[in-house]
C-alpha positions in Angstrom: 0.2 -0.1 -0.3 3.1 2.2 0.2 2.0 3.3 -3.6 -1.2 4.6 -2.3 0.8 7.2 0.2 3.1 8.7 -2.3 -0.3 8.6 -4.7 -1.7 10.7 -2.1 0.6 13.4 -1.7 0.6 13.5 -5.6 -2.2 13.7 -6.4 -3.9 16.6 -4.4 -1.6 18.6 -6.8 -4.0 17.5 -9.8 -7.5 18.1 -8.9 -9.5 20.1 -6.1 -9.6 19.8 -2.8 -12.2 17.2 -1.5 -15.0 17.8 1.4 -14.5 14.4 2.9 -17.2 14.8 5.0 -19.6 13.9 1.8 -19.6 10.1 2.4 -21.0 7.2 0.4 -23.2 4.3 0.7 -21.4 1.0 -0.8 -23.6 -2.1 -1.2 -22.6 -5.9 -1.4 -25.0 -8.4 -2.2 -25.1 -11.8 -1.0 -26.6 -13.6 -3.8 -28.8 -17.0 -4.7 -26.4 -20.2 -3.5 -23.7 -18.3 -1.9 -23.8 -20.9 0.8 -22.9 -23.4 -1.5 -19.3 -23.9 -0.8 -18.8 -24.2 -4.7 -20.6 -21.0 -5.8 -18.4 -18.9 -7.9 -20.0 -15.9 -5.9 -20.6 -15.6 -1.9 -20.2 -11.4 -1.3 -20.3 -9.2 -4.7 -18.2 -7.5 -4.9 -16.0 -9.5 -2.8 -13.4 -6.9 -2.6 -14.0 -2.8 -2.4 -12.4 0.4 -1.5 -13.9 2.6 0.8 -13.0 6.1 1.8 -13.3 7.1 5.8 -16.7 7.6 6.8 -18.3 5.9 4.4 -21.1 3.3 5.0 -21.0 -0.9 3.7 -24.0 -2.2 3.3 -24.8 -5.8 3.1 -28.3 -7.3 1.5 -28.7 -10.9 2.1 -30.5 -12.6 -1.2 -29.9 -15.9 -0.6 -32.1 -18.6 0.7 -29.8 -18.8 3.8 -29.5 -17.1 7.2 -25.9 -15.6 7.1 -23.4 -13.6 9.2 -21.3 -10.6 8.1 -18.3 -11.2 10.8 -15.2 -9.5 10.8 -12.2 -11.8 10.9 -10.6 -14.7 9.1 -10.5 -18.5 9.5 -6.3 -17.7 9.8 -6.7 -14.8 12.6 -10.0 -16.1 14.1 -12.9 -13.4 14.7 -11.7 -10.4 15.8 -14.8 -8.1 17.0 -14.9 -5.2 15.0 -17.8 -5.7 13.2 -20.9 -8.5 13.4 -24.0 -8.6 11.7 -25.2 -11.2 14.0 -27.2 -14.0 12.4 -29.1 -12.1 8.5 -31.8 -13.8 7.0 -33.1 -13.6 3.9 -34.2 -9.8 2.9 -32.4 -8.6 5.6 -29.5 -5.9 6.1 -26.8 -5.1 7.7 -24.6 -1.7 7.7 -21.3 -0.1 9.3 -19.8 2.7 8.9 -16.3 2.8 8.7 -14.7 5.7 10.9 -11.1 7.4 11.6 -10.6 4.3 13.6 -11.2 1.9 10.9 -8.2 2.4 8.8 -6.9 -0.2 6.2 -7.9 -3.8 5.2 -10.6 -5.6 6.8 -11.7 -8.9 5.9 -14.5 -10.8 7.1 -16.7 -14.0 6.9 -20.0 -15.7 7.4 -19.6 -18.0 10.7 -22.0 -20.0 9.7 -19.7 -21.0 6.3 -16.6 -19.4 6.7 -15.5 -20.2 2.9 -17.4 -16.9 2.2 -14.8 -14.5 2.4 -14.9 -11.0 1.8 -12.6 -7.3 2.0 -13.2 -4.2 2.9 -10.1 -1.8 1.9 -10.8 1.5 4.2 -8.8 4.1 2.0 -8.1 7.9 2.1 -8.5 9.0 -1.5 -10.0 12.1 -3.4 -13.6 11.8 -4.3 -14.1 8.9 -7.6 -11.4 7.4 -6.9 -11.1 3.6 -6.7 -8.3 1.2 -5.9 -7.9 -2.0 -8.5 -6.3 -4.5 -6.6 -3.4 -7.4 -6.6 -2.6 -5.9 -10.1 0.7 -8.7 -11.3 -0.3 -11.5 -9.4 -0.4 -13.3 -12.8 3.4 -12.8 -13.6 4.9 -12.0 -10.1 4.9 -12.6 -6.1 4.7 -8.7 -6.0 1.4 -7.5 -6.3 0.3 -3.5 -6.5 -3.1 -1.7 -5.3 -3.3 0.8 -8.3 -5.6 4.2 -7.9 -7.5 5.0 -10.7 -10.6 7.3 -11.6 -12.6 6.6 -14.4 -16.7 6.7 -15.0 -16.8 3.2 -17.0 -16.3 0.1 -15.4 -12.4 -1.0 -14.8 -12.8 -4.4 -15.3 -8.9 -5.9 -15.1 -5.5 -4.7 -15.6 -2.8 -7.4 -17.1 0.8 -7.2 -17.7 2.1 -8.3 -20.8 5.7 -8.8 -19.7 7.1 -10.3 -23.6 5.8 -6.5 -23.9 6.8 -4.6 -20.9 3.1 -3.6 -21.1 0.0 -2.9 -19.3 -3.3 -3.9 -20.1 -6.3 -2.0 -18.9 -9.8 -3.6 -20.0 -13.1 -1.5 -19.7 -16.8 -2.3 -19.4 -19.5 0.3 -20.5 -19.5 3.2 -23.2 -19.4 6.5 -22.2 -18.6 9.6 -24.0 -16.4 12.7 -22.6 -14.3 9.9 -19.9 -11.2 10.3 -19.1 -8.6 7.3 -16.9 -6.8 8.7 -14.0 -4.2 6.3 -13.0 -1.2 6.0 -10.8 1.1 3.8 -11.7 4.2 2.7 -9.4 7.4 2.5 -10.3 8.2 -0.7 -9.5 5.4 -1.9 -11.2 6.0 -0.1 -14.7 9.4 1.8 -15.6 9.1 5.4 -17.5 5.7 4.6 -19.1 6.2 6.0 -22.9 3.3 5.5 -25.0 0.1 5.0 -25.1 -2.7 3.1 -27.3 -6.1 4.0 -26.9 -8.0 0.8 -28.6 -5.9 0.4 -31.5 -4.4 3.4 -31.8 -1.3 5.4 -30.5 -2.5 8.4 -28.7 -0.3 11.5 -28.1 -3.6 13.8 -26.4 -2.7 12.3 -22.6 -0.9 13.7 -19.9 2.3 12.4 -17.5 3.3 13.4 -14.5 6.4 11.4 -12.8 7.7 11.5 -9.0 10.6 9.2 -8.3 7.8 6.7 -6.8 5.9 6.6 -9.9 3.5 8.1 -12.6 0.3 9.8 -13.1 -1.1 9.2 -16.2 -4.7 10.9 -17.4 -6.0 9.7 -20.8 -8.7 10.7 -22.6 -11.4 7.9 -23.4 -13.2 7.6 -26.6 -17.3 6.1 -26.3 -16.2 3.0 -27.5 -12.8 2.4 -25.9 -12.7 -1.0 -24.3 -8.8 -1.0 -24.3 -6.1 1.0 -23.2 -2.1 -0.2 -23.4 0.7 1.5 -21.6 4.2 0.6 -22.7 7.5 1.3 -20.8 10.4 0.3 -20.7 10.1 -2.6 -18.2 7.3 -3.7 -16.2 7.1 -6.2 -13.4 7.2 -10.3 -13.3 8.9 -12.3 -16.0 7.7 -14.1 -19.2 8.4 -17.5 -18.1 5.8 -19.0 -15.4 6.5 -17.5 -12.2 7.8 -20.4 -9.7 5.7 -21.7 -6.6 6.6 -23.4 -3.8 4.9 -26.3 -3.3 3.0 -26.1 0.5 -0.3 -25.9 0.3 -1.5 -24.2 3.9 -4.7 -25.3 5.0 -6.5 -23.3 7.1 -9.9 -24.6 9.5 -12.6 -24.3 12.2 -15.4 -26.3 13.8 -18.4 -24.8 14.1 -18.3 -25.1 17.7 -15.4 -25.4 20.8 -18.0 -27.8 22.7 -19.8 -30.7 21.7 -22.0 -32.7 23.7 -23.5 -36.6 22.9 -25.6 -36.8 20.1 -24.3 -33.6 18.3 -22.8 -33.3 15.0 -19.4 -32.0 14.4 -18.6 -29.8 11.4 -15.4 -28.9 10.2 -14.7 -26.5 7.4 -12.0 -24.7 6.0 -9.9 -23.8 2.9 -6.6 -24.6 1.4 -4.3 -21.5 0.7 -2.2 -21.7 -2.8 -2.8 -25.4 -3.4 -1.4 -26.6 -6.3 -2.3 -30.0 -7.5 -4.3 -30.6 -4.8 -7.4 -32.9 -5.1 -8.6 -34.4 -1.2 -7.0 -33.8 2.1 -7.3 -36.6 4.8 -9.5 -35.4 8.0 -8.5 -37.1 10.9 -10.1 -36.9 14.4 -7.6 -38.0 17.6 -8.5 -38.6 21.1 -7.1 -37.1 24.5 -5.5 -40.4 24.3 -3.8 -40.1 21.1 -5.4 -42.8 19.0 -7.1 -42.2 15.7 -11.1 -42.1 15.9 -12.1 -41.2 12.9 -10.5 -40.6 9.2 -12.1 -39.9 6.2 -10.7 -38.8 2.8 -12.4 -35.2 1.9 -12.7 -34.4 -2.1 -12.1 -30.6 -2.5 -13.9 -28.4 -4.2 -12.2 -25.9 -5.4 -9.7 -24.2 -2.4 -12.7 -25.2 -0.1 -13.6 -28.1 1.9 -16.4 -29.2 4.3 -17.1 -32.3 6.2 -19.7 -33.2 8.6 -18.7 -36.0 11.8 -21.2 -37.4 13.7 -20.4 -37.2 17.7 -21.0 -41.3 17.9 -17.3 -41.7 16.8 -16.0 -40.0 19.8 -15.1 -42.6 22.9 -14.1 -40.3 25.9 -14.8 -37.0 27.0 -11.4 -34.5 26.7 -10.0 -32.4 24.3 -9.8 -33.9 20.8 -7.1 -32.8 18.0 -7.9 -32.5 14.2 -5.6 -32.7 11.4 -5.0 -33.0 8.0 -2.6 -34.7 5.6 -2.0 -34.6 1.9 0.3 -33.8 -0.4 2.9 -31.1 0.5 0.7 -29.3 3.3 1.4 -27.3 5.8 -1.4 -27.0 8.3 -1.6 -26.2 12.4 -3.7 -28.7 14.1 -7.1 -27.3 15.6 -8.7 -28.4 18.7 -12.4 -28.8 20.6 -13.7 -30.7 23.7 -16.1 -33.3 24.0 -18.3 -32.9 27.5 -21.0 -34.8 28.9 -24.4 -32.7 29.2 -26.1 -33.2 32.2 -29.7 -32.6 32.5 -31.3 -32.5 35.4 -34.6 -30.9 34.5 -37.5 -31.6 31.9 -36.7 -29.3 29.0 -38.6 -25.9 28.9 -41.0 -27.7 26.4 -42.0 -30.3 28.6 -42.0 -28.2 31.8 -44.9 -25.6 29.8 -47.2 -28.6 29.5 -47.9 -28.3 33.1 -46.6 -24.9 34.3 -46.9 -21.3 32.5 -43.3 -20.3 31.2 -42.1 -17.6 33.9 -41.8 -20.9 36.2 -39.9 -23.4 34.1 -36.6 -24.0 36.0 -33.2 -24.7 33.8 -30.6 -26.5 35.2 -27.8 -25.4 36.7 -25.7 -22.9 34.4 -28.5 -22.0 32.6 -30.6 -18.4 32.8 -34.7 -18.3 32.0 -35.6 -16.3 29.4 -38.4 -15.4 27.1 -38.4 -15.9 23.5 -39.6 -12.4 22.1 -41.3 -14.4 19.1 -44.4 -16.9 21.1 -43.4 -16.0 24.8 -41.9 -19.3 25.7 -39.6 -20.4 27.9 -35.7 -21.0 27.0 -32.7 -22.0 29.5 -29.5 -20.2 28.0 -25.6 -19.9 29.1 -25.0 -16.3 30.2 -22.4 -15.8 27.3 -25.3 -17.0 24.5 -28.0 -15.1 26.4 -25.7 -11.8 25.9 -25.6 -12.3 22.1 -29.7 -12.6 22.0 -30.6 -10.2 24.0 -28.6 -7.6 21.8 -30.0 -9.2 18.9 -33.9 -8.7 20.5 -34.4 -12.6 19.9 -34.8 -12.9 24.0 -36.0 -11.3 27.1 -35.9 -11.2 30.8 -39.5 -12.6 31.8 
């Protein structure tokens, strides 16, 4: 992101001062079938850049309940924002203030293969960021600030011709592309092609860190090519380190008899990996469960019946496969002691407010129907905040 910092100092000399109090609202859709692990789209768009004080609104257009939870599989939930349960048609809004500056990853806590990124930047009005430019030819990638009315769909690198290729969607008259190009990405941009025609009516302003180019576009323009003396990357395919990094979580930290254990995860930088072996190891170091899991892309999910477990205590889950590197994950298996009948059974003979809960649980009322429910303190705190339950 250093290129963005240099760009901010430079671009202020090119455009008028902007009133940052005029915040925008950006909308992200959770599409139909987003809950499916092999769905092509889970959040649309999957990554966006917003300014300070902008609002991001997520809308659930899927037929399943989802969450928008800050954090990632690698780092876990970080508590910066959480939508709670979003049912079909519901929305969640979050304002990114000055205390929230930088990159924010998020995912669905119910379907953790659904991931997205919000980049909170400090760019002039109308500017956006194209992320990860150069990923197809180099291990070094760049975030490029740009401004244009039509949609910039991609930026590709042609290493053989020392060229950047900008592809657009949409036909807009009187349009202009303003783009900042770091020196490490392309050196000495010296010729510009708009469509199939080489043009000279562009402006170029350079500093030691990079070049800001202003290029007029015709209504029919769908491609711009910028040629320099060198670009990042190699003509030959970039080398890969054959390590398949796995990050995984379980849907709970504690399980009881008759529960189902759901293990979900993602393989980062997977190379020629089609399946992995998932193992559950008991507190006495005995492998009680082993299953070969077929990967759907880079993500996987597996359900295991707790009947396979043989003793109470802490269990370990590990993964095996070609060139795999993965930290072990753990969960606890405990006996659930029930001394009182369920609230539903008790309500056949007593009013809801007279229901007695088991030790460690507290009595609450479901707002939807007035029935009694017994909850742990942590669960009650969440459901009270979401308005699902209340005190009698």
